[in-house]
C-alpha positions in Angstrom: 6.2 -9.5 -6.5 6.0 -5.7 -6.5 5.2 -3.7 -3.4 2.5 -5.7 -1.7 0.3 -3.9 0.9 1.7 -5.0 4.3 -0.9 -3.1 6.3 -2.4 -5.5 8.7 0.1 -8.3 7.9 0.5 -10.7 10.8 4.2 -11.4 11.3 5.5 -14.4 13.0 9.0 -15.5 14.1 10.3 -19.0 14.5 10.2 -20.4 18.0 13.8 -21.5 17.4 15.0 -18.0 16.9 15.4 -17.1 20.5 18.9 -17.3 21.9 20.8 -16.9 18.6 21.9 -13.3 19.2 19.0 -11.7 17.6 19.7 -12.8 14.0 16.1 -13.5 13.2 13.6 -13.0 10.4 9.8 -12.7 10.5 7.4 -13.9 7.9 3.8 -13.0 7.1 1.4 -14.8 4.9 -0.1 -12.6 2.2 -2.9 -13.2 -0.2 -0.4 -13.3 -3.1 2.5 -14.9 -1.3 4.8 -14.4 1.6 6.8 -11.4 3.0 10.0 -11.6 5.0 11.6 -8.9 7.2 14.4 -8.5 9.7 12.9 -8.8 13.2 15.3 -6.2 14.5 14.2 -3.6 12.0 10.4 -4.0 11.8 9.9 -0.7 10.1 12.6 -1.4 7.5 12.2 -3.1 4.1 10.6 -6.4 3.5 11.1 -9.0 0.8 8.0 -10.3 -0.9 7.7 -13.6 -2.7 4.9 -15.0 -4.8 3.9 -18.6 -3.9 6.2 -20.1 -6.5 9.2 -17.9 -5.5 8.7 -18.7 -1.8 8.7 -22.5 -2.6 11.9 -22.1 -4.6 13.5 -20.0 -1.8 12.6 -22.6 0.9 13.7 -25.5 -1.2 17.0 -23.9 -1.9 17.6 -23.5 1.9 16.7 -27.1 2.5 19.2 -28.3 -0.1 22.1 -26.6 1.6 
């Protein structure tokens, strides 16, 4: 997915992310997929996945 407009994106962080030393990511649902960013660098870059790419990414995490 190329450069989605993240203006107005509603970011959320896992409730399990507290207490792990700050190593967290935030995700935002987009019309065309999902964006992910580092919660410690909110103005930094974000990765964007289309729906199929996000499913593949999450499935790969579950299989590890």
